Each structure stands twice: as structure tokens, then as C-alpha cells.
N, C-alpha and C positions, 0 to 999 in steps of 0.2 A: 259237488260242494265247492264254493268259490273260495280261493285263497288270495292272500295279500301278495303283491308283487315282491320279488326278492330285490334287495338293494345291493347292487355290486358296483361300488364306485371305482373309478379308474385310478390306479395307483401309479404315480409318476416318480421317476427317479429324482431325488432331491438335488442331484448334481447337475441335472439338465437346466439349461437357461431357457425360460419361458419368455421369449421376445414379445409374443402377443400379450402376455400378462403385463410386461413392463410398458408396452405401448398403451395398453388399456389403462394403466395406472396413470400415465401422463394425461390421458384424456379425462380421467376421473377428477384429477386435480388441476385441470387446465386453468381454472380461474384463480386458484391460489398461486399457480406458477406464474401466470401472466401478471398477477398482482405484485409479486415480488420483482419480476423483471421491470414492471412499470415503475416501481419505487426506485430502483437502481438507476433506470434510465432517467427519471426525473432528477435524482441526485447528480447524475453525470451531467445533465443539461445545466442544472443550477450551478454546478462547480465550473463548468466551461464558460458560463456567462459571467459569473461573479469573480472568478479567479483573476488575479492581477496579471496583465499581459507582460511577458518578458521579451526583451529585444536583444538581438545578437549583433555584436560588432566584431569585425574580422579585419586582420592585416596579414600581409604576405611578406615573408623575408626570404632572401636568397643567400645561400652560403656559397662562397666562391673559393677558388684556390688562393692560398695566401699570397698577397701582393704587397710590395713596398713601393714607396714613391720613386726610389732610385735603386737599381739592382747593385747589390753589393759585390765587392771584389771576391769575397769568399763564396758567394752563390755561383760565380762563374767557375770557380775552380773546384768546387766540391764534387761535381760530376753526378749529383743526385737531384732529381726534381723534387720540389716542395710537396709534402703530402697533402692529400685531399682530407679536409676535416670531415668527421662523421656527424650526421644530423642528430643522432642521439645525444652526443656530447653537447652539442649546441642547444638542444632543447632543455637539458638539465641546467645548463648555464642561464638560459633565458628564465627558468623558473626558480632560480637560486634566490637565497634570502637577500643577497646583495642587490639584485635587480628588482625584485618584488618589494623589498623593504624600502628602497629608495623611492619607488613609485608611490607607495603608501605614504611615506613622509612628505613627498611633494604635493600629493593631492589630498592630504589629511583624511585618508580613508579609515583611519582609527577613530574618527569622530562620526557617530551615527546619529542621524536626525530623521524623525518620522512624524508626520502629523497624526494626531489622535483621531481615527475615524470611528464612526458608528459600527458596531459589530455587524458583520456579514455584508451589509449593503452600503456602508459608508464609503469605502474605497470605489465601489462601482459607480455611485452617484457623483463623487468627486472627479472621476476620469471623464465623465460626460458633461462637465460644466465647461461652457464656451464663453470666455470673458470677452467683452467688447474692447477693453483696454487691458494693457499688461498688469495694471495695478488693481484690477477688479477682483472681488472676492465673493463667493457665492453666499447667499443669504442662508441662515440656519433653517433646517427643517424642524417643525414642531417645537420651535423655541429652544432647541438644544444647542446652546451657544458654545459649549466646551468642546464640541466635535468640529473637525475640519470638513467642509462640504465642497471644497474646490477653490483653486487659485491661491492657496496658502503657500508662502515661502519662508524658509528660515535657513540662513547660511552662517555658519560659525567659523571665524578665523582662528579661534583658539579655544580649547577646553581641556582643563586640567583638573583632576580630582585626586583625593588621597588613594593610596593603593588598596585600601580596604573597599573602596567603592568602584573599582574597576570592574567592567563588565556587568554593572548594575544599572538598570534603567532609571533615569531621573525624569522629572517633569518640568518643563518650562511653560509658564502661564503668561499669556500676553495681557498686559494691563492696558496699554493703548498702542498707538503706532510707534512710539519711541521707547517704552519702558516694558519691562518684563520682570518676573519673579521665578527663581529656580528652586525646586524642591528636590531633596535627595531621595534615596530609595525608601527611606522611613517616613517620607511626606513631611520632612521638616524644611522650613525656609533656610537656605544657605547662601543665596545671593540675590541681590536686587539692583538692577542697573538700567542703563539706557543703551540705545543703538549707537554702535561704533566706539563705545567706551570700554576698555578693559576693566573688569571688576574682579576682585579677589577677596576671599575670606576663608580662614581655617583650612587652607589647603585646596580650596576650590578657586578656579580662575576661568573666566569666560570672557570672550569678546565676540559680539554679534555684528556681522558684516551687513546682512540683509534681514529685514523683518517685515513681512507683509501678511497680515491676518487681522481678523476682527478681534476687539477686546473680549477676553475670556477664552479664546481658543487656546488649546493646550497641545504641546508637542512633546514627544518622548525623545530625550537625548541620552546618549551613553558614550562614555569613553571606554574603548576596547583595549585589552592588552595588546601591545605591539606584536609580541611573538604569536599570539593567537590569531591576530588579523593576518599575519604573513601566511600562516597555515591555511587560514580560510581562503584567501585568494590564490594560494598555490593550488588548492583543490578546484577552484572555480575557473581559473584560467586554463583553457585547453590548447595545447600546442602539439602539433604532429606534422610529420613529413608528408607532403603531397606527392605520392608516388615514390616507390623504392628507388633509392640512390639518386633521387632528382635534385637533392640539395635545396629544395623549396620547403619552407616551414610555414604552416598556417597558424596563426594565433587568434583565439577567439574568446569571448566572454559574453554571458548573458546577465541582463540586469533589467529591473523595471523601468529605469531612467536611461533611454537610449544614448542621450548625450554623455551621461556619466560613464556608461559602458564604452563608448567611443574614446573618451578622454583616457580611461584606464588603459586600454589596449595601445593607443598611440604612445602613452607615456612609457609603458613597459617596453615597447619596440625601440623607442628613441634611447632609453637608458641602456638597453642591450647593445644596440649598434655602437653608442659611445664608448661603452666598456670594452667592446671588441677593438675599437680603434685605439684606445688607451693601452689595451693589452698588447696589441701589435707594435705599438710605438714605445713600449716600455724598454726594450733592449737598446733602441737608438738613444733613448733618453738617459739610460744608465751609462752608456758609452760616452755620450756627449758631457755628462757630468764628470766622468773620470778624466776626459781630456782637458776639460776646463781647469780641473785641479792640477793636472800635470804640466800644462803649457807654461805657467809662470816658473815652475821648477827648471824645465828645460831651458827656458829663456835665460834664467840666472846662471845656468851652467855654461851657456854659450858666452855670456858676458865674461864670466871668469876665465874661460879658455882664451878669449880675445885678449884680455888683460895679461895673462901669463905669457902669451906670444910676444906682445909688445914689450913687456918687461925684459924678456930674454934677449930680444933683438937690441934693445937699448943698452943692456949690459955688455952685449958682444959687439957693440957698435955696428948695427945694421947687418948682421950676418943673414945670409939668404941661403935657401936650399939650392943644390945644383940640379941640372937636368935629369940625372939618373935617379936622384932621391925624389924628385917631383913625379917621375914615372911610377916609382914604387908607391908613392902616396896616392895617386889616383887610383891604382889597382886595389890598394888597401881599403880605401873609402868605398869603392864600388862593391867590393866583397862584403864589407860590414853592412852596407845598406841592404844587400840582398839577403844576408843572413838575418837581419832584423825583420824584414818582411816575412821571411819563411817562419821565423819563430812566432810572428803574429798569426800567421795562418795555422801553425800547429796548435796554438792556443784555441783557435776557433774550432778546429777539428777534434780536439780533446772533448768537446761538449757534445759532438755528434757521432763520432765513430769510436770504436775500439782500437787498440794499437795494432790489432791483426788485420785491420781493414786494408785493402790494396791501395786506396788513395792515401791513407796515413803512411804506409811503408814507402810509397813513392816519394812523398814529401820528405821523410826522414833520410832516404837515400840522396835526394838532391842536396839536402842540408849537409849531409856528410861530405859530399863532394866539395861544396863551398868551403867547409872548414878545413879540408886538406889543402886546398889551394891557398888559403890564408896562412897556414902553417908554413908552406913553402916560402911565401913572401916575408914571413917573419924571420926566416933564416937568412934571407938576403939583406934584411935590415940590420941584422946582428953584425955583419961584416963592414958596415959603413962606419965612418968616423963618428966619434962621440957627439960632436957638435951637430952633424947632420942627423943623427939618430933623434937628438932632442928636438931639433927643428921638425923632423918628421912626425914625432909624437905630438907636438904642440899643434901643428897644422892638421894632423888627422883628427884631434879632438875638436878643432874648430869646424872642420868640414862635416864630420859625422853628426856633431850636435846641431850644427846649422841645418843639415838636411833632415835630421829628426824633427827639429823645430818647425821647418817648413811643412814636413809631412803631417805633423800633428795639427797644424793650422788648416791644411787642406782637408784633413780628416774630419775636423770639427765643422767645417763648412758643409762638408758632405753630409754629415749626420743631421745638421740643421735642415738641410734640404729634404733628407729622407723623413725626418719627423714632421715637417711641415706638409709633406706630400703623402703621408700615411692615410689611407682611406678605410683600412680594415678589410677583413675577409667576408663581411656580411653587409648587405644593404637592403633597405626597405623597397620593395617592388610596389606594393599597394599600401597606402596609408589606411589607418583605421577608418571604417565607415560603418554606420548603423542605419538600417532602414526603419525610419520612424513611423512609416504607414503600415508595415506588415510585421507584426510580432512573430517571433519564432516559436513562442510557447504562450499558453497551452495549445496543443493540437486538438482543437474542439472535436472534429469528427473522430479521431482516435480515442479520445477520452469517452465520448458517448458510446462508441463501439465497445470499448473495454468494459464500461459500466453495464452495458446490456449483456455481454458475455459473462461477466461476474455475477450479474443478477440471475442469469440462467443457471449458472453453476450452484449458487446459493439456493435458488429456488428448487433445483433438482435434489439438493441435499435435504432440505426441509421436507419436500414431498416424500422422498424416499424414507426419511426418519420417521415421519408421521405414519407412512404405510407400513413400515417395519414394526413400529411400537403399538400398532392398533391391537387392542386386547380382545375385541369382539369378533366372533365368527361371521364370515360373510358368504359362505357357501354351504349348501346342504351336505356336500361331501365331507366337510369337517365335522359335521354332527354325526353323520352316519358312521364315520370311522371309529367312534367310541361305542358303537352298538346301539344306537338309538335311530329308529327309522323316522323320517320326516314325512308326516301326513299331508302337509300342505305348505306352500310358500306364498305367503300373503304379501303381494307387492305394496310398497308405499306409494301413496298418491296424495295430491293436495287435499283430497276429501278426508284422508286419514290423518287429521291434525291431532295435535295434542288434546287430550280429553279435557283438561283444565281450560284451554283456550276455547274449545267448542262450548263448554258450559258457561264461560264468561260472556259469550256473544250471543247465546241463544235467546230468541224471542219467546214470550209466553205462548204455550201451545205448540211450538215448533219442535219437531222430532230431532232427536240427537243421534239416531241410528243411521249409519251410512247405508246399510241395506235398504232402508226405506227412502231415504232422501236421494241416493245415487245408486239405483239398482243395477246400472250398467258399468259401474266403476270396477277397475281391475281387482280391487280388494274384495268386492262383493262377489265377483266371479270365482275368485279363489276360495271364498267360503262356501259357495255352492259346490265346488269340487270337493271341499273337505266334508260337506254334508253327505255326498255320495260315498266317500271313503269310509265314514263312520258307520254308515248303514251296514256295510259289510263287516267292519271291524267289531261291531257290538253284537253280532249274531250269536257268538258263542260266549258272550260275557254272562256273568252270574245274574245281573240285573240291568235295568235300563238307566242307571244312574251314571252320568258322566261328570267326572271332576276336572276342572281346568285349573292348574296352578302354574307356578313359574319359579325360577331360581331367585329372583330379586324384584323389587318394585319397579314400576315404570316400563315393563316389558309389553304391556297392551293386553293383559289378561281380561280386563273389564271390556275392552273393545271387542276382542275375539268372542268372549262369552255372550255378550248381549246381542251381537250381530249374527253370530252363529245361531243362537235361539230363534231370532227373527227369521233367518233363512230357512230353518227347519220348519218353523210354524207356517211359513208360506207354502210349504209342500203339502199341507193338510194335516200334519200330525199335531197332537196336543202336546205343548211343550210347557214346562215349568222351569223358570230361571230363579235360582236362589243365590242371593248375595251372602256368601259364607264368611265374609270378612267382617267380623263383629268388632273390629278395632278401628279401621279406617275406611269401611265400605262406602261407596258413593254411586252404586249402580241405580239407586232410586232417582238420582238426578237425571241419568240417561233415560230412564224409563217413565219420567214425568210423573212420579208418585211421591208419597211421603215416606220419611224414614221410620216414623213411629209404626208401631204394630207389626213388627217384623220377626225375624228368626230369634233374636234373643228374647223377645217378649213371649213368643210361643214356647220356647224351651224353659223359661222360668215360670210358666203356668199363668201368665197374666191375661192371655187371650186364647181363644179357641183356634182350631185349625182353619176353619173357613174365614175367620177374621184376618188371618195372616195373609191369605192369598188376595192379590190385587190384580184387577184386569188391566190390560195394556191396550195400545192403539192397534195391535196386531190381534185379530180375533181369537185365534187359537193358541195365544202365548199368554201365560199368566206369570206373575212375579211375586216373589217373597223378598222383602228388603232385609237389610241386616238388623234393623231395629235399633233400639237404644244401646249405646256402647256400654256393655257390662264390665265389671272389674275382673271377672273370671270366665272369659270366653272358652278357654280350653276345658274347664270343668263342666260347663253346659254341654259341650259337644260330647263329652265322655259319659254323659248321663244316659239311662235307659230310654228316657223320653225322646231323645234325638233319634235313636234307632227306630222307635215306634213311629215317629213322624216321617222319616224317610220311607218306611215301608208303606205307609198310607199314600204318600206322594207318588210312590212308584206305582201303586195300583190305580191311581186316578189318571196319571198321564202316560203318554207314549215314550217320552224321554224327559228325564230330570237333569238339568245342567247346573252344577254348583261352581260358583266362582270363589276360589279360596285365597287366603293370603300367601305370600311367597313362603315356600317350604324351608328355605334356608334361613329365614328370619324368625319364624315362629312355628309352633308345633300343630296348629290347627289343620294344616294340610295333611299331615300324616294321620290325624284322627279321622277326617272326613274320607280320606282315601281308603281306609279299611272297609268302609261301608259301600264304596262305589264299585261298580263292575268294570268301568273303563276309566283310566287316568291318563291325562295328557298334560304336558307342560308347554308353555309359550316361551320361546326364545326370541329375543329381539336382535335384528341385524345390527352388527357393529357394536352392540352393547354387552351381551353376555359372552364370556370367554369359554373356551373349551373346558378349562378347569372348573368353572362354575357348573357347567352341565354335568361333568363327571361327578362333582360333589352332590348335585341333585340326584343323580341316578343312584349313588350310594345311599343317600338318605331314604330314598324310596325302598331300596333293597333291605335296609336295616329295619324298616317298619313293615316288611313283608308285603309291600304293595307292588304288584306288577305294573310297571310303567309302560304304556302301550307305545308312546312315541312323542313326537315334538311337532308343534306348529311353529314354523319359522315366520315371524311377523316382521312387518315393515321392511321388506326386502327392497333395497334400492337397486335400480338398474345401472350398473357400472360396467364400463368397457373391460375392466380387468377380470370380472367374473361373469360377464353376460351370458356366455355360453353355457356355464354350469347352471345358472338359474333357468334360463330359457329351456334347455333340454330336460331338465328335471321336471319343470312345471308341466310341460307338454306330455311327458311319459305318464304322469299321474292321471291326467285327464283321460288319456287313451285307456289306461288300465281300469279306471273307474267306470268307463262306459262299455267296456267289453263284457 
């Protein structure tokens, strides 16, 4: 006795990564993946072509050791070399508000002017306009006069708006070559004026320096907040040290206008260098201002001292100092001058060193020695006659004040020279320059490459998501794991088209059965294999009635039933095909017969048994249509007449095949199945889920109908499950022929 083959599907560990399945998934969805990559690549190419090119301008600044025009006396005596400034500090100074803000103010960068371009392509078209003369303007495309198409220029010398309209775009419309109208953010007219004339109204003020555009052309203008503009350019300007501890700072900026970028970088560099010079000369300037204020005071003191000496000598009748007093005077004056110079040095060192510094201690020691010598001279003066003491005091005041006055004049001249010769500790090595022929951005190859990579990532995500969320079974193993053997896997081919499509294009008299029109098709071969398997499966059945149902509509029950009947009939057996779907049956269209005088008419008693049987184009295949759609199909099937009719059909034919409605949708399949000796269901590849098949199996069990197995229909050959399909299909053919 022949038995059916055992189904022992291979069980794999779910934690294992099936790389061949993943690779097969990519092959299965290659066109979807390539489509997504193509879309992203097209977007990347479009962006690279249409994006506004950005041009870089760069300048180079060198930080040097602090220099002065003339070396100061204090620098020679401090004993410490001037410190090397740090590049980080200078970079922060370069990007400070004082520098950036001054550049914005000088170049009027807080005034933004943009021509109104046509969306997406307007800027691209305008960039490619090549004027014959500087004043040429491109003609509008498609009569769109309000847009700029190339050659338009608008330069504003002044733009003031109320605080409530700061950072809000306004519109300037060109009336003619000399006149314009300005609309605020609410599209209200606020200004109307002409070229070169300042115009003001209600807090708005504008002065147009250059206007070159067709009448009707619109520009977008905006007055930005000064603080916000500073922050913007602080972020846009890039400054960094070229090499560690090199003292070389590179300054750069990107902008759509290369000349504007060059002007901004150069202005920032110039302001930074000038501020560095002013900062280095600030000390000399302050000292010079102090000396200029003190020189008149010292000069007045000198004049008073001279007057006092003359008055004293006049009253004493030309008294003069003797030689001894003169020697003491010279020594005293020399010591006072030295003490004054040391006190000046001490004032300088107080700003640089602590009092514990060795240089400061040495200076204080020297100052103490000079003060001790002066004290000794003071004791010698005290023993002189009163007249000589007074003459000594008056002459000393004149000498000391005179030398102080001369010293201050010399110092003032020295500071003048120092201030004039101050060059700062930074200098511009390379002035700002922009390459107008080679934009720095966008990097077209990089953008396209990134777009392709991003498209690949998104495409893989979409493919993986679709593959993961697929609800339908795609391998026979998935069906067998719920205890339902797969009797045949019918591959999908171009000849197994949608039934509605076939019927819609069928010519009169043309067969709709694939088994007849394409006998060598893969689906036809699979049906022949199913025919062989059924021959052995129905040997022990209670009768020769085969019911074919399914979980849901659209799985191919009618295709399988009709073509299986034709294949069995070709083997010489007498076959009867019954359309048991008395709700929406359409097998009569496939069999080229009428719907009337069918099963419903037979069960209701309107026609006899022989009248219901219709001949087909296959000699040994007869057909019973569904008949007129009755209001109570389930009641007709539950009648005793249906049992009698099936018994007669079973006696007249070798095999009776009944195509039923979906068992999960209506009850007719359960009723017909109770009369059938063999019941099969059709599951469609990628459509029916495992849960649907489990529910179908439970429905058969509840109705007491033994479900023989599954016909896996419309199986697509995919790389991700090709091995499962191919091996399974081959094994059934071998078992069937054995």
C-alpha cells in the first residue's frame, strides 16, 4: 500500500543570521532598491546643479612678538623678554564684537538685498546670464516680469525701519529705471522714491545708490538687528591657527558673492590690525597725554624758582654761593635726579612685578643707597651759614626743576616717536582673495555620493520593512509547521494572469484554461504533479468527491479547480466540475458556458439533472455552473436534494471537483465539505498569512471535516526562498512517480 511522504521541514535557530536569505531579499527587491537609489541620486544631482555656488575668501595674519617703534628705558632694565602672545587670544579678539561690529557698520552688512527669483530654477537661470554690457538685464521668461532673470542690481546706502519691522522681509518693486516702491511685511506701501534720493516716512527711511532692473522686477530687502548680524558673522567667519604655535592665523568666509566675501574678510583683517596698533600705542598715548598736562606745571615751577632766586639776590645785593656750597649743590642735584629716575622705574615695575621680585628688590636697594647719600649731604648743608643754605636751596630748586623740565620735554618727544613708529604685534601677510572661477561649495561629487549612499540606506530600510511586514506565507515550510501538508506548489507565470484580466481580453471561442492554451507552462506541470498526488491521496477516501476551498477570495481557487479538472480529464478520466459558489461564481466564463441552468436551479427543482450538466471543450470534462444567484444558498446546500444530486454525480463520474466559496467568509464550504471525501484549500503566495491558515484549519475541525492539505498557488521564484521552493517541488515529483 502506497503512503504519502512525510513532511519533515528543517527547523532553524531563530537567532542564526541567514545571510543567504538577506542577500536573496536584496535580489528580490532589487528594482525597488534601485528605484529609491535612483530617486535620491536624481535629487542629489538636481541639488548639485541648482544649488547656489559659494565662494571662499581667505586672508593670512601673522602674530609677532610685541614690538615698539623705539625701545623704552624700562624695557632695557626690566631684565625680562616681552611675552609671546597666544593665537587663541588673538583669534577671539579678531572675532570680537568690536571688530565684527565695526566691519558690519562699515560695509552695511545689516542691510540684506536679494532679487526675487523664480522658485527652484530662477537663481540657476540668472547665474547663467551673460550680458553684453554691464547694464544689460535678462528678458523675462514666460512673461514673468516680477522675477529676476539675470543682470539685476540693487545697492542701498541706507535702510532704516521701525524696531517692530526688524528682521522682517520687505519688498521693493521697480517702477522704472529711476523710481521704486517699497512694501512692508504686511504688503502695505510705505515708501515711494527715486534713485539717489533719501526717502523717509513713518519710521522708514531708504536711499538707493544703484538700481538696475526691468520695470516690475521685485527685490526682497530687510534690515537685520545689529546684534543678530554680529552673531551671524561671528559664526560664518572661520579663524584658526595654521600649525601649532606657528603664530599664523587664517581667516576665511564663504558667500554667494565672491567680491562681497573678499571685502568682508579684508575689512575684518584691516580693523583687527588697526585695533592691535591702537592697543599697543595706547600706553604711549596715555603717557604722552600725562606729560603734556604736566609740562606747563613744571615750567611754571621753574619760572617761580628763577624769580625767587633773583629776588633773593637783589635783596642781598648780588650774594653768590661759594665754591664749597657749589660742590654740595652739584652733588645734591645729581642725587635728586637719580632718585627721580629710580622712582619712575619703580612705578613701571609696580605694574609688572611683585615686591618680592629680584629686580624690584635690587631697584629698592639702589634707591636706598642714594637716599642715604642724600641724607649725608643734608647734614653738610646744615652746618653752612644761613645765607649759603638759602642760596643752595634756591639754586637746587632751579637746577632740579630745570632738569625735570628738560627730561619731560625729552620724554614727550620720545613718546611721540614711539607712538608714530608703533606697528603692532600683528600684520597681514596675505590680503583677502577669492577665486571667482572655482566655487568652494557645493562639492558636487560629494553631494551625489552622499545622496546615493543615503538612498541606499533608505532603500534598504524600506525593503527590510516591507519584507518584515509581509503578512503572507512564502515558503511551504511555513504552512507545514502548522500541521498542513502542501500537496503542490504551483509557480506563478505570465500565463497565470488575474482571472478578471483574462476574461476581459478573451476573444469569442478562445479557451481561458491555461492547461489547454499553455500545456508546457510551469503551472500546468505543477497541476499534473498534483493530479498524481491526488490519485494516491483519494484511494482511501469515502467517495470520489474533491472539494477545493480557500481562506479568502482571490487566492486562485477557480483557476486551480478548472485547470486541475482539465488536467485530470486529459488523463482519460471522466471529470465533473461544479461551481459551488452560488453567491459570486464565475467558472462558467472560464468554461465558455452559460450561467443559467446550474446548481441553484437544479437544487430548487427548476431543471432536471441532465439539464444542469454542460459539455466543455475537453471531451471527458463536464461542468455544472452555479446557476442563478439564489437568496438562500446555504439552505439549498443543506437540503436532502443536494445529497441526492452529489450521490448521482459520484456514480456517473470518476471524480467530482467542487469549487466552493472561502470558508472564512461564508458557511457553504463547511456544508459541502461534509459530503466530500477529500478536502483541499488553496493558499496564495504572499497573500494568506499563517494565522488565516490556522483559522481555516480550525473552521474545518469545528465542522468535523478532515482537511487533507494545501495547494500553494502563485508561488513566485524569489532568491530569498528559492531553495525552499525548488527542493520541495522536486521532492513531490519524485515521490509521486515512485
